[in-house]
mmCIF file as Biopython writes it, N, C-alpha, C and O atoms, coordinates in Angstrom:
data_model
#
loop_
_atom_site.group_PDB
_atom_site.id
_atom_site.type_symbol
_atom_site.label_atom_id
_atom_site.label_alt_id
_atom_site.label_comp_id
_atom_site.label_asym_id
_atom_site.label_entity_id
_atom_site.label_seq_id
_atom_site.pdbx_PDB_ins_code
_atom_site.Cartn_x
_atom_site.Cartn_y
_atom_site.Cartn_z
_atom_site.occupancy
_atom_site.B_iso_or_equiv
_atom_site.auth_seq_id
_atom_site.auth_asym_id
_atom_site.pdbx_PDB_model_num
ATOM 1   N N  . UNK A ? 1  ? 146.411 -100.910 -22.887 1.0 0.0 1  A 1 
ATOM 2   C CA . UNK A ? 1  ? 147.262 -101.649 -23.782 1.0 0.0 1  A 1 
ATOM 3   C C  . UNK A ? 1  ? 148.168 -102.608 -23.017 1.0 0.0 1  A 1 
ATOM 4   O O  . UNK A ? 1  ? 148.586 -103.632 -23.556 1.0 0.0 1  A 1 
ATOM 5   N N  . UNK A ? 2  ? 148.473 -102.277 -21.757 1.0 0.0 2  A 1 
ATOM 6   C CA . UNK A ? 2  ? 149.315 -103.166 -20.951 1.0 0.0 2  A 1 
ATOM 7   C C  . UNK A ? 2  ? 148.650 -104.521 -20.738 1.0 0.0 2  A 1 
ATOM 8   O O  . UNK A ? 2  ? 149.322 -105.553 -20.769 1.0 0.0 2  A 1 
ATOM 9   N N  . UNK A ? 3  ? 147.323 -104.525 -20.520 1.0 0.0 3  A 1 
ATOM 10  C CA . UNK A ? 3  ? 146.607 -105.786 -20.316 1.0 0.0 3  A 1 
ATOM 11  C C  . UNK A ? 3  ? 146.647 -106.646 -21.572 1.0 0.0 3  A 1 
ATOM 12  O O  . UNK A ? 3  ? 146.813 -107.862 -21.488 1.0 0.0 3  A 1 
ATOM 13  N N  . UNK A ? 4  ? 146.498 -106.026 -22.725 1.0 0.0 4  A 1 
ATOM 14  C CA . UNK A ? 4  ? 146.552 -106.762 -23.990 1.0 0.0 4  A 1 
ATOM 15  C C  . UNK A ? 4  ? 147.935 -107.354 -24.214 1.0 0.0 4  A 1 
ATOM 16  O O  . UNK A ? 4  ? 148.054 -108.496 -24.658 1.0 0.0 4  A 1 
ATOM 17  N N  . UNK A ? 5  ? 148.965 -106.602 -23.916 1.0 0.0 5  A 1 
ATOM 18  C CA . UNK A ? 5  ? 150.342 -107.089 -24.041 1.0 0.0 5  A 1 
ATOM 19  C C  . UNK A ? 5  ? 150.566 -108.285 -23.119 1.0 0.0 5  A 1 
ATOM 20  O O  . UNK A ? 5  ? 151.165 -109.280 -23.526 1.0 0.0 5  A 1 
ATOM 21  N N  . UNK A ? 6  ? 150.092 -108.189 -21.895 1.0 0.0 6  A 1 
ATOM 22  C CA . UNK A ? 6  ? 150.235 -109.302 -20.945 1.0 0.0 6  A 1 
ATOM 23  C C  . UNK A ? 6  ? 149.466 -110.530 -21.415 1.0 0.0 6  A 1 
ATOM 24  O O  . UNK A ? 6  ? 149.973 -111.649 -21.334 1.0 0.0 6  A 1 
ATOM 25  N N  . UNK A ? 7  ? 148.246 -110.329 -21.904 1.0 0.0 7  A 1 
ATOM 26  C CA . UNK A ? 7  ? 147.439 -111.451 -22.398 1.0 0.0 7  A 1 
ATOM 27  C C  . UNK A ? 7  ? 148.117 -112.140 -23.578 1.0 0.0 7  A 1 
ATOM 28  O O  . UNK A ? 7  ? 148.093 -113.368 -23.662 1.0 0.0 7  A 1 
ATOM 29  N N  . UNK A ? 8  ? 148.714 -111.390 -24.478 1.0 0.0 8  A 1 
ATOM 30  C CA . UNK A ? 8  ? 149.422 -111.975 -25.622 1.0 0.0 8  A 1 
ATOM 31  C C  . UNK A ? 8  ? 150.652 -112.753 -25.167 1.0 0.0 8  A 1 
ATOM 32  O O  . UNK A ? 8  ? 150.981 -113.791 -25.741 1.0 0.0 8  A 1 
ATOM 33  N N  . UNK A ? 9  ? 151.314 -112.266 -24.164 1.0 0.0 9  A 1 
ATOM 34  C CA . UNK A ? 9  ? 152.534 -112.918 -23.666 1.0 0.0 9  A 1 
ATOM 35  C C  . UNK A ? 9  ? 152.200 -114.175 -22.867 1.0 0.0 9  A 1 
ATOM 36  O O  . UNK A ? 9  ? 152.895 -115.184 -22.986 1.0 0.0 9  A 1 
ATOM 37  N N  . UNK A ? 10 ? 151.146 -114.127 -22.056 1.0 0.0 10 A 1 
ATOM 38  C CA . UNK A ? 10 ? 150.854 -115.211 -21.126 1.0 0.0 10 A 1 
ATOM 39  C C  . UNK A ? 10 ? 149.728 -116.136 -21.574 1.0 0.0 10 A 1 
ATOM 40  O O  . UNK A ? 10 ? 149.616 -117.252 -21.066 1.0 0.0 10 A 1 
ATOM 41  N N  . UNK A ? 11 ? 148.900 -115.700 -22.506 1.0 0.0 11 A 1 
ATOM 42  C CA . UNK A ? 11 ? 147.708 -116.467 -22.879 1.0 0.0 11 A 1 
ATOM 43  C C  . UNK A ? 11 ? 147.957 -117.570 -23.896 1.0 0.0 11 A 1 
ATOM 44  O O  . UNK A ? 11 ? 149.061 -117.742 -24.413 1.0 0.0 11 A 1 
ATOM 45  N N  . UNK A ? 12 ? 146.898 -118.300 -24.160 1.0 0.0 12 A 1 
ATOM 46  C CA . UNK A ? 12 ? 146.956 -119.404 -25.112 1.0 0.0 12 A 1 
ATOM 47  C C  . UNK A ? 12 ? 146.758 -118.961 -26.557 1.0 0.0 12 A 1 
ATOM 48  O O  . UNK A ? 12 ? 147.092 -119.704 -27.479 1.0 0.0 12 A 1 
ATOM 49  N N  . UNK A ? 13 ? 146.229 -117.777 -26.764 1.0 0.0 13 A 1 
ATOM 50  C CA . UNK A ? 13 ? 146.041 -117.253 -28.122 1.0 0.0 13 A 1 
ATOM 51  C C  . UNK A ? 13 ? 146.336 -115.765 -28.128 1.0 0.0 13 A 1 
ATOM 52  O O  . UNK A ? 13 ? 146.445 -115.142 -27.072 1.0 0.0 13 A 1 
ATOM 53  N N  . UNK A ? 14 ? 146.465 -115.197 -29.315 1.0 0.0 14 A 1 
ATOM 54  C CA . UNK A ? 14 ? 146.940 -113.827 -29.488 1.0 0.0 14 A 1 
ATOM 55  C C  . UNK A ? 14 ? 145.813 -112.895 -29.919 1.0 0.0 14 A 1 
ATOM 56  O O  . UNK A ? 14 ? 144.958 -113.254 -30.728 1.0 0.0 14 A 1 
ATOM 57  N N  . UNK A ? 15 ? 145.835 -111.694 -29.359 1.0 0.0 15 A 1 
ATOM 58  C CA . UNK A ? 15 ? 144.932 -110.624 -29.769 1.0 0.0 15 A 1 
ATOM 59  C C  . UNK A ? 15 ? 145.718 -109.620 -30.596 1.0 0.0 15 A 1 
ATOM 60  O O  . UNK A ? 15 ? 146.864 -109.312 -30.269 1.0 0.0 15 A 1 
ATOM 61  N N  . UNK A ? 16 ? 145.119 -109.107 -31.659 1.0 0.0 16 A 1 
ATOM 62  C CA . UNK A ? 16 ? 145.708 -108.011 -32.427 1.0 0.0 16 A 1 
ATOM 63  C C  . UNK A ? 16 ? 144.676 -106.905 -32.522 1.0 0.0 16 A 1 
ATOM 64  O O  . UNK A ? 16 ? 143.480 -107.176 -32.632 1.0 0.0 16 A 1 
ATOM 65  N N  . UNK A ? 17 ? 145.125 -105.669 -32.481 1.0 0.0 17 A 1 
ATOM 66  C CA . UNK A ? 17 ? 144.250 -104.513 -32.579 1.0 0.0 17 A 1 
ATOM 67  C C  . UNK A ? 17 ? 144.584 -103.770 -33.860 1.0 0.0 17 A 1 
ATOM 68  O O  . UNK A ? 17 ? 145.748 -103.469 -34.127 1.0 0.0 17 A 1 
ATOM 69  N N  . UNK A ? 18 ? 143.560 -103.474 -34.652 1.0 0.0 18 A 1 
ATOM 70  C CA . UNK A ? 18 ? 143.738 -102.755 -35.914 1.0 0.0 18 A 1 
ATOM 71  C C  . UNK A ? 18 ? 144.060 -101.297 -35.631 1.0 0.0 18 A 1 
ATOM 72  O O  . UNK A ? 18 ? 143.359 -100.626 -34.873 1.0 0.0 18 A 1 
ATOM 73  N N  . UNK A ? 19 ? 145.112 -100.828 -36.241 1.0 0.0 19 A 1 
ATOM 74  C CA . UNK A ? 19 ? 145.446 -99.409  -36.146 1.0 0.0 19 A 1 
ATOM 75  C C  . UNK A ? 19 ? 145.205 -98.737  -37.488 1.0 0.0 19 A 1 
ATOM 76  O O  . UNK A ? 19 ? 144.527 -97.711  -37.552 1.0 0.0 19 A 1 
ATOM 77  N N  . UNK A ? 20 ? 145.742 -99.292  -38.545 1.0 0.0 20 A 1 
ATOM 78  C CA . UNK A ? 20 ? 145.540 -98.763  -39.893 1.0 0.0 20 A 1 
ATOM 79  C C  . UNK A ? 20 ? 145.172 -99.924  -40.813 1.0 0.0 20 A 1 
ATOM 80  O O  . UNK A ? 20 ? 145.881 -100.929 -40.864 1.0 0.0 20 A 1 
ATOM 81  N N  . UNK A ? 21 ? 144.068 -99.784  -41.535 1.0 0.0 21 A 1 
ATOM 82  C CA . UNK A ? 21 ? 143.548 -100.873 -42.369 1.0 0.0 21 A 1 
ATOM 83  C C  . UNK A ? 21 ? 144.555 -101.350 -43.414 1.0 0.0 21 A 1 
ATOM 84  O O  . UNK A ? 21 ? 144.565 -102.536 -43.747 1.0 0.0 21 A 1 
ATOM 85  N N  . UNK A ? 22 ? 145.392 -100.476 -43.935 1.0 0.0 22 A 1 
ATOM 86  C CA . UNK A ? 22 ? 146.332 -100.888 -44.978 1.0 0.0 22 A 1 
ATOM 87  C C  . UNK A ? 22 ? 147.369 -101.895 -44.469 1.0 0.0 22 A 1 
ATOM 88  O O  . UNK A ? 22 ? 148.018 -102.576 -45.263 1.0 0.0 22 A 1 
ATOM 89  N N  . UNK A ? 23 ? 147.521 -101.988 -43.156 1.0 0.0 23 A 1 
ATOM 90  C CA . UNK A ? 23 ? 148.449 -102.964 -42.589 1.0 0.0 23 A 1 
ATOM 91  C C  . UNK A ? 23 ? 147.858 -104.369 -42.564 1.0 0.0 23 A 1 
ATOM 92  O O  . UNK A ? 23 ? 148.580 -105.330 -42.297 1.0 0.0 23 A 1 
ATOM 93  N N  . UNK A ? 24 ? 146.576 -104.509 -42.833 1.0 0.0 24 A 1 
ATOM 94  C CA . UNK A ? 24 ? 145.872 -105.791 -42.723 1.0 0.0 24 A 1 
ATOM 95  C C  . UNK A ? 24 ? 145.359 -106.207 -44.097 1.0 0.0 24 A 1 
ATOM 96  O O  . UNK A ? 24 ? 144.178 -106.030 -44.393 1.0 0.0 24 A 1 
ATOM 97  N N  . UNK A ? 25 ? 146.199 -106.738 -44.909 1.0 0.0 25 A 1 
ATOM 98  C CA . UNK A ? 25 ? 145.826 -107.136 -46.269 1.0 0.0 25 A 1 
ATOM 99  C C  . UNK A ? 25 ? 144.808 -108.278 -46.224 1.0 0.0 25 A 1 
ATOM 100 O O  . UNK A ? 25 ? 144.934 -109.195 -45.412 1.0 0.0 25 A 1 
ATOM 101 N N  . UNK A ? 26 ? 143.803 -108.219 -47.094 1.0 0.0 26 A 1 
ATOM 102 C CA . UNK A ? 26 ? 142.809 -109.277 -47.189 1.0 0.0 26 A 1 
ATOM 103 C C  . UNK A ? 26 ? 141.614 -109.115 -46.276 1.0 0.0 26 A 1 
ATOM 104 O O  . UNK A ? 26 ? 140.673 -109.906 -46.348 1.0 0.0 26 A 1 
ATOM 105 N N  . UNK A ? 27 ? 141.628 -108.108 -45.416 1.0 0.0 27 A 1 
ATOM 106 C CA . UNK A ? 27 ? 140.508 -107.878 -44.515 1.0 0.0 27 A 1 
ATOM 107 C C  . UNK A ? 27 ? 139.620 -106.785 -45.085 1.0 0.0 27 A 1 
ATOM 108 O O  . UNK A ? 27 ? 140.118 -105.784 -45.600 1.0 0.0 27 A 1 
ATOM 109 N N  . UNK A ? 28 ? 138.305 -106.970 -44.997 1.0 0.0 28 A 1 
ATOM 110 C CA . UNK A ? 28 ? 137.343 -105.987 -45.479 1.0 0.0 28 A 1 
ATOM 111 C C  . UNK A ? 28 ? 136.838 -105.178 -44.290 1.0 0.0 28 A 1 
ATOM 112 O O  . UNK A ? 28 ? 136.177 -105.726 -43.407 1.0 0.0 28 A 1 
ATOM 113 N N  . UNK A ? 29 ? 137.139 -103.890 -44.255 1.0 0.0 29 A 1 
ATOM 114 C CA . UNK A ? 29 ? 136.741 -103.032 -43.136 1.0 0.0 29 A 1 
ATOM 115 C C  . UNK A ? 29 ? 135.705 -101.998 -43.556 1.0 0.0 29 A 1 
ATOM 116 O O  . UNK A ? 29 ? 135.854 -100.812 -43.260 1.0 0.0 29 A 1 
ATOM 117 N N  . UNK A ? 30 ? 134.656 -102.441 -44.246 1.0 0.0 30 A 1 
ATOM 118 C CA . UNK A ? 30 ? 133.634 -101.512 -44.723 1.0 0.0 30 A 1 
ATOM 119 C C  . UNK A ? 30 ? 132.558 -101.201 -43.698 1.0 0.0 30 A 1 
ATOM 120 O O  . UNK A ? 30 ? 131.782 -100.265 -43.887 1.0 0.0 30 A 1 
ATOM 121 N N  . UNK A ? 31 ? 132.496 -101.970 -42.616 1.0 0.0 31 A 1 
ATOM 122 C CA . UNK A ? 31 ? 131.495 -101.691 -41.583 1.0 0.0 31 A 1 
ATOM 123 C C  . UNK A ? 31 ? 132.062 -102.052 -40.211 1.0 0.0 31 A 1 
ATOM 124 O O  . UNK A ? 31 ? 133.059 -102.765 -40.104 1.0 0.0 31 A 1 
ATOM 125 N N  . UNK A ? 32 ? 131.409 -101.547 -39.167 1.0 0.0 32 A 1 
ATOM 126 C CA . UNK A ? 32 ? 131.819 -101.870 -37.809 1.0 0.0 32 A 1 
ATOM 127 C C  . UNK A ? 32 ? 130.587 -102.184 -36.988 1.0 0.0 32 A 1 
ATOM 128 O O  . UNK A ? 32 ? 129.518 -101.672 -37.322 1.0 0.0 32 A 1 
ATOM 129 N N  . UNK A ? 33 ? 130.653 -102.968 -35.966 1.0 0.0 33 A 1 
ATOM 130 C CA . UNK A ? 33 ? 131.835 -103.737 -35.573 1.0 0.0 33 A 1 
ATOM 131 C C  . UNK A ? 33 ? 131.998 -104.969 -36.449 1.0 0.0 33 A 1 
ATOM 132 O O  . UNK A ? 33 ? 131.042 -105.439 -37.066 1.0 0.0 33 A 1 
ATOM 133 N N  . UNK A ? 34 ? 133.183 -105.469 -36.493 1.0 0.0 34 A 1 
ATOM 134 C CA . UNK A ? 34 ? 133.484 -106.703 -37.213 1.0 0.0 34 A 1 
ATOM 135 C C  . UNK A ? 34 ? 134.427 -107.547 -36.371 1.0 0.0 34 A 1 
ATOM 136 O O  . UNK A ? 34 ? 135.268 -107.020 -35.643 1.0 0.0 34 A 1 
ATOM 137 N N  . UNK A ? 35 ? 134.280 -108.847 -36.478 1.0 0.0 35 A 1 
ATOM 138 C CA . UNK A ? 35 ? 135.154 -109.785 -35.796 1.0 0.0 35 A 1 
ATOM 139 C C  . UNK A ? 35 ? 135.700 -110.747 -36.834 1.0 0.0 35 A 1 
ATOM 140 O O  . UNK A ? 35 ? 134.946 -111.323 -37.619 1.0 0.0 35 A 1 
ATOM 141 N N  . UNK A ? 36 ? 137.013 -110.918 -36.833 1.0 0.0 36 A 1 
ATOM 142 C CA . UNK A ? 36 ? 137.668 -111.852 -37.742 1.0 0.0 36 A 1 
ATOM 143 C C  . UNK A ? 36 ? 138.316 -112.942 -36.899 1.0 0.0 36 A 1 
ATOM 144 O O  . UNK A ? 36 ? 139.060 -112.650 -35.964 1.0 0.0 36 A 1 
ATOM 145 N N  . UNK A ? 37 ? 138.037 -114.175 -37.226 1.0 0.0 37 A 1 
ATOM 146 C CA . UNK A ? 37 ? 138.616 -115.319 -36.536 1.0 0.0 37 A 1 
ATOM 147 C C  . UNK A ? 37 ? 139.686 -115.885 -37.460 1.0 0.0 37 A 1 
ATOM 148 O O  . UNK A ? 37 ? 139.384 -116.407 -38.533 1.0 0.0 37 A 1 
ATOM 149 N N  . UNK A ? 38 ? 140.927 -115.776 -37.034 1.0 0.0 38 A 1 
ATOM 150 C CA . UNK A ? 38 ? 142.073 -116.097 -37.895 1.0 0.0 38 A 1 
ATOM 151 C C  . UNK A ? 38 ? 142.857 -117.245 -37.282 1.0 0.0 38 A 1 
ATOM 152 O O  . UNK A ? 38 ? 143.127 -117.259 -36.081 1.0 0.0 38 A 1 
ATOM 153 N N  . UNK A ? 39 ? 143.221 -118.216 -38.131 1.0 0.0 39 A 1 
ATOM 154 C CA . UNK A ? 39 ? 144.076 -119.316 -37.694 1.0 0.0 39 A 1 
ATOM 155 C C  . UNK A ? 39 ? 145.151 -119.508 -38.745 1.0 0.0 39 A 1 
ATOM 156 O O  . UNK A ? 39 ? 144.860 -119.621 -39.936 1.0 0.0 39 A 1 
ATOM 157 N N  . UNK A ? 40 ? 146.392 -119.543 -38.297 1.0 0.0 40 A 1 
ATOM 158 C CA . UNK A ? 40 ? 147.542 -119.719 -39.189 1.0 0.0 40 A 1 
ATOM 159 C C  . UNK A ? 40 ? 147.557 -118.686 -40.315 1.0 0.0 40 A 1 
ATOM 160 O O  . UNK A ? 40 ? 147.889 -119.006 -41.457 1.0 0.0 40 A 1 
ATOM 161 N N  . UNK A ? 41 ? 147.191 -117.439 -39.982 1.0 0.0 41 A 1 
ATOM 162 C CA . UNK A ? 41 ? 147.229 -116.347 -40.946 1.0 0.0 41 A 1 
ATOM 163 C C  . UNK A ? 41 ? 146.087 -116.320 -41.942 1.0 0.0 41 A 1 
ATOM 164 O O  . UNK A ? 41 ? 146.093 -115.485 -42.846 1.0 0.0 41 A 1 
ATOM 165 N N  . UNK A ? 42 ? 145.104 -117.207 -41.810 1.0 0.0 42 A 1 
ATOM 166 C CA . UNK A ? 42 ? 143.977 -117.287 -42.742 1.0 0.0 42 A 1 
ATOM 167 C C  . UNK A ? 42 ? 142.672 -116.967 -42.011 1.0 0.0 42 A 1 
ATOM 168 O O  . UNK A ? 42 ? 142.442 -117.456 -40.905 1.0 0.0 42 A 1 
ATOM 169 N N  . UNK A ? 43 ? 141.824 -116.150 -42.626 1.0 0.0 43 A 1 
ATOM 170 C CA . UNK A ? 43 ? 140.518 -115.848 -42.053 1.0 0.0 43 A 1 
ATOM 171 C C  . UNK A ? 43 ? 139.649 -117.094 -42.172 1.0 0.0 43 A 1 
ATOM 172 O O  . UNK A ? 43 ? 139.346 -117.546 -43.277 1.0 0.0 43 A 1 
ATOM 173 N N  . UNK A ? 44 ? 139.250 -117.645 -41.030 1.0 0.0 44 A 1 
ATOM 174 C CA . UNK A ? 44 ? 138.403 -118.837 -41.011 1.0 0.0 44 A 1 
ATOM 175 C C  . UNK A ? 44 ? 136.922 -118.472 -40.938 1.0 0.0 44 A 1 
ATOM 176 O O  . UNK A ? 44 ? 136.063 -119.225 -41.399 1.0 0.0 44 A 1 
ATOM 177 N N  . UNK A ? 45 ? 136.632 -117.299 -40.349 1.0 0.0 45 A 1 
ATOM 178 C CA . UNK A ? 45 ? 135.247 -116.917 -40.128 1.0 0.0 45 A 1 
ATOM 179 C C  . UNK A ? 45 ? 135.228 -115.423 -39.856 1.0 0.0 45 A 1 
ATOM 180 O O  . UNK A ? 45 ? 136.146 -114.898 -39.226 1.0 0.0 45 A 1 
ATOM 181 N N  . UNK A ? 46 ? 134.201 -114.737 -40.318 1.0 0.0 46 A 1 
ATOM 182 C CA . UNK A ? 46 ? 134.073 -113.300 -40.078 1.0 0.0 46 A 1 
ATOM 183 C C  . UNK A ? 46 ? 132.632 -112.975 -39.712 1.0 0.0 46 A 1 
ATOM 184 O O  . UNK A ? 46 ? 131.691 -113.565 -40.242 1.0 0.0 46 A 1 
ATOM 185 N N  . UNK A ? 47 ? 132.479 -112.035 -38.805 1.0 0.0 47 A 1 
ATOM 186 C CA . UNK A ? 47 ? 131.151 -111.561 -38.413 1.0 0.0 47 A 1 
ATOM 187 C C  . UNK A ? 47 ? 131.119 -110.062 -38.628 1.0 0.0 47 A 1 
ATOM 188 O O  . UNK A ? 47 ? 131.951 -109.326 -38.097 1.0 0.0 47 A 1 
ATOM 189 N N  . UNK A ? 48 ? 130.159 -109.621 -39.403 1.0 0.0 48 A 1 
ATOM 190 C CA . UNK A ? 48 ? 129.903 -108.192 -39.528 1.0 0.0 48 A 1 
ATOM 191 C C  . UNK A ? 48 ? 128.713 -107.881 -38.641 1.0 0.0 48 A 1 
ATOM 192 O O  . UNK A ? 48 ? 127.981 -108.792 -38.252 1.0 0.0 48 A 1 
ATOM 193 N N  . UNK A ? 49 ? 128.506 -106.626 -38.316 1.0 0.0 49 A 1 
ATOM 194 C CA . UNK A ? 49 ? 127.431 -106.264 -37.395 1.0 0.0 49 A 1 
ATOM 195 C C  . UNK A ? 49 ? 126.122 -106.931 -37.812 1.0 0.0 49 A 1 
ATOM 196 O O  . UNK A ? 49 ? 125.838 -107.082 -39.001 1.0 0.0 49 A 1 
ATOM 197 N N  . UNK A ? 50 ? 125.346 -107.320 -36.835 1.0 0.0 50 A 1 
ATOM 198 C CA . UNK A ? 50 ? 124.093 -108.015 -37.122 1.0 0.0 50 A 1 
ATOM 199 C C  . UNK A ? 50 ? 123.152 -107.943 -35.954 1.0 0.0 50 A 1 
ATOM 200 O O  . UNK A ? 50 ? 123.363 -107.179 -35.012 1.0 0.0 50 A 1 
ATOM 201 N N  . UNK A ? 51 ? 122.109 -108.744 -36.017 1.0 0.0 51 A 1 
ATOM 202 C CA . UNK A ? 51 ? 121.101 -108.750 -34.964 1.0 0.0 51 A 1 
ATOM 203 C C  . UNK A ? 51 ? 121.694 -109.305 -33.669 1.0 0.0 51 A 1 
ATOM 204 O O  . UNK A ? 51 ? 122.437 -110.286 -33.674 1.0 0.0 51 A 1 
ATOM 205 N N  . UNK A ? 52 ? 121.350 -108.656 -32.571 1.0 0.0 52 A 1 
ATOM 206 C CA . UNK A ? 52 ? 121.874 -109.040 -31.267 1.0 0.0 52 A 1 
ATOM 207 C C  . UNK A ? 52 ? 121.508 -110.473 -30.907 1.0 0.0 52 A 1 
ATOM 208 O O  . UNK A ? 52 ? 122.326 -111.187 -30.328 1.0 0.0 52 A 1 
ATOM 209 N N  . UNK A ? 53 ? 120.299 -110.906 -31.236 1.0 0.0 53 A 1 
ATOM 210 C CA . UNK A ? 53 ? 119.853 -112.253 -30.888 1.0 0.0 53 A 1 
ATOM 211 C C  . UNK A ? 53 ? 120.726 -113.324 -31.536 1.0 0.0 53 A 1 
ATOM 212 O O  . UNK A ? 53 ? 120.905 -114.397 -30.959 1.0 0.0 53 A 1 
ATOM 213 N N  . UNK A ? 54 ? 121.261 -113.065 -32.696 1.0 0.0 54 A 1 
ATOM 214 C CA . UNK A ? 54 ? 122.093 -114.034 -33.415 1.0 0.0 54 A 1 
ATOM 215 C C  . UNK A ? 54 ? 123.574 -113.892 -33.070 1.0 0.0 54 A 1 
ATOM 216 O O  . UNK A ? 54 ? 124.358 -114.801 -33.342 1.0 0.0 54 A 1 
ATOM 217 N N  . UNK A ? 55 ? 123.957 -112.787 -32.487 1.0 0.0 55 A 1 
ATOM 218 C CA . UNK A ? 55 ? 125.361 -112.449 -32.333 1.0 0.0 55 A 1 
ATOM 219 C C  . UNK A ? 55 ? 126.130 -113.448 -31.470 1.0 0.0 55 A 1 
ATOM 220 O O  . UNK A ? 55 ? 127.220 -113.874 -31.852 1.0 0.0 55 A 1 
ATOM 221 N N  . UNK A ? 56 ? 125.583 -113.829 -30.312 1.0 0.0 56 A 1 
ATOM 222 C CA . UNK A ? 56 ? 126.280 -114.769 -29.430 1.0 0.0 56 A 1 
ATOM 223 C C  . UNK A ? 56 ? 126.509 -116.109 -30.120 1.0 0.0 56 A 1 
ATOM 224 O O  . UNK A ? 56 ? 127.585 -116.695 -29.996 1.0 0.0 56 A 1 
ATOM 225 N N  . UNK A ? 57 ? 125.521 -116.589 -30.835 1.0 0.0 57 A 1 
ATOM 226 C CA . UNK A ? 57 ? 125.662 -117.862 -31.550 1.0 0.0 57 A 1 
ATOM 227 C C  . UNK A ? 57 ? 126.723 -117.751 -32.637 1.0 0.0 57 A 1 
ATOM 228 O O  . UNK A ? 57 ? 127.496 -118.687 -32.844 1.0 0.0 57 A 1 
ATOM 229 N N  . UNK A ? 58 ? 126.767 -116.623 -33.329 1.0 0.0 58 A 1 
ATOM 230 C CA . UNK A ? 58 ? 127.765 -116.431 -34.381 1.0 0.0 58 A 1 
ATOM 231 C C  . UNK A ? 58 ? 129.174 -116.322 -33.792 1.0 0.0 58 A 1 
ATOM 232 O O  . UNK A ? 58 ? 130.129 -116.832 -34.379 1.0 0.0 58 A 1 
ATOM 233 N N  . UNK A ? 59 ? 129.313 -115.663 -32.635 1.0 0.0 59 A 1 
ATOM 234 C CA . UNK A ? 59 ? 130.612 -115.617 -31.965 1.0 0.0 59 A 1 
ATOM 235 C C  . UNK A ? 59 ? 131.063 -117.021 -31.570 1.0 0.0 59 A 1 
ATOM 236 O O  . UNK A ? 59 ? 132.226 -117.378 -31.764 1.0 0.0 59 A 1 
ATOM 237 N N  . UNK A ? 60 ? 130.156 -117.810 -31.022 1.0 0.0 60 A 1 
ATOM 238 C CA . UNK A ? 60 ? 130.484 -119.187 -30.633 1.0 0.0 60 A 1 
ATOM 239 C C  . UNK A ? 60 ? 130.906 -120.003 -31.849 1.0 0.0 60 A 1 
ATOM 240 O O  . UNK A ? 60 ? 131.836 -120.805 -31.763 1.0 0.0 60 A 1 
ATOM 241 N N  . UNK A ? 61 ? 130.237 -119.808 -32.974 1.0 0.0 61 A 1 
ATOM 242 C CA . UNK A ? 61 ? 130.604 -120.527 -34.197 1.0 0.0 61 A 1 
ATOM 243 C C  . UNK A ? 61 ? 132.000 -120.134 -34.667 1.0 0.0 61 A 1 
ATOM 244 O O  . UNK A ? 61 ? 132.784 -120.989 -35.078 1.0 0.0 61 A 1 
ATOM 245 N N  . UNK A ? 62 ? 132.307 -118.855 -34.607 1.0 0.0 62 A 1 
ATOM 246 C CA . UNK A ? 62 ? 133.645 -118.389 -35.000 1.0 0.0 62 A 1 
ATOM 247 C C  . UNK A ? 62 ? 134.727 -118.960 -34.109 1.0 0.0 62 A 1 
ATOM 248 O O  . UNK A ? 62 ? 135.772 -119.388 -34.598 1.0 0.0 62 A 1 
ATOM 249 N N  . UNK A ? 63 ? 134.488 -118.972 -32.799 1.0 0.0 63 A 1 
ATOM 250 C CA . UNK A ? 63 ? 135.452 -119.546 -31.865 1.0 0.0 63 A 1 
ATOM 251 C C  . UNK A ? 63 ? 135.663 -121.029 -32.130 1.0 0.0 63 A 1 
ATOM 252 O O  . UNK A ? 63 ? 136.787 -121.524 -32.049 1.0 0.0 63 A 1 
ATOM 253 N N  . UNK A ? 64 ? 134.584 -121.739 -32.446 1.0 0.0 64 A 1 
ATOM 254 C CA . UNK A ? 64 ? 134.689 -123.170 -32.745 1.0 0.0 64 A 1 
ATOM 255 C C  . UNK A ? 64 ? 135.512 -123.411 -34.009 1.0 0.0 64 A 1 
ATOM 256 O O  . UNK A ? 64 ? 136.277 -124.373 -34.081 1.0 0.0 64 A 1 
ATOM 257 N N  . UNK A ? 65 ? 135.355 -122.544 -34.999 1.0 0.0 65 A 1 
ATOM 258 C CA . UNK A ? 65 ? 136.082 -122.727 -36.270 1.0 0.0 65 A 1 
ATOM 259 C C  . UNK A ? 65 ? 137.585 -122.585 -36.115 1.0 0.0 65 A 1 
ATOM 260 O O  . UNK A ? 65 ? 138.345 -123.142 -36.907 1.0 0.0 65 A 1 
ATOM 261 N N  . UNK A ? 66 ? 138.030 -121.834 -35.088 1.0 0.0 66 A 1 
ATOM 262 C CA . UNK A ? 66 ? 139.474 -121.703 -34.882 1.0 0.0 66 A 1 
ATOM 263 C C  . UNK A ? 66 ? 139.950 -122.513 -33.686 1.0 0.0 66 A 1 
ATOM 264 O O  . UNK A ? 66 ? 141.076 -122.344 -33.219 1.0 0.0 66 A 1 
ATOM 265 N N  . UNK A ? 67 ? 139.082 -123.396 -33.195 1.0 0.0 67 A 1 
ATOM 266 C CA . UNK A ? 67 ? 139.491 -124.328 -32.147 1.0 0.0 67 A 1 
ATOM 267 C C  . UNK A ? 67 ? 139.519 -123.791 -30.743 1.0 0.0 67 A 1 
ATOM 268 O O  . UNK A ? 67 ? 140.219 -124.342 -29.893 1.0 0.0 67 A 1 
ATOM 269 N N  . UNK A ? 68 ? 138.778 -122.726 -30.463 1.0 0.0 68 A 1 
ATOM 270 C CA . UNK A ? 68 ? 138.774 -122.150 -29.123 1.0 0.0 68 A 1 
ATOM 271 C C  . UNK A ? 68 ? 137.498 -122.441 -28.355 1.0 0.0 68 A 1 
ATOM 272 O O  . UNK A ? 68 ? 137.296 -121.907 -27.264 1.0 0.0 68 A 1 
ATOM 273 N N  . UNK A ? 69 ? 136.645 -123.273 -28.902 1.0 0.0 69 A 1 
ATOM 274 C CA . UNK A ? 69 ? 135.403 -123.632 -28.197 1.0 0.0 69 A 1 
ATOM 275 C C  . UNK A ? 69 ? 134.998 -125.028 -28.545 1.0 0.0 69 A 1 
ATOM 276 O O  . UNK A ? 69 ? 133.980 -125.516 -28.054 1.0 0.0 69 A 1 
#
């Protein structure tokens, strides 16, 4: 957790870790793993578990949608 705290303090973008789903209104946590790409408090893109061959491309698309790629 220390590394995550340091990355949030020193990095260009913020990481959040889900502890309890009720604290994250508007997020659907019916399956795992899931990745939510959020900008200005709004979900811009979400990835639910899927085929490995498509996963890297979908991650790149999510990063692009929030301006990180």
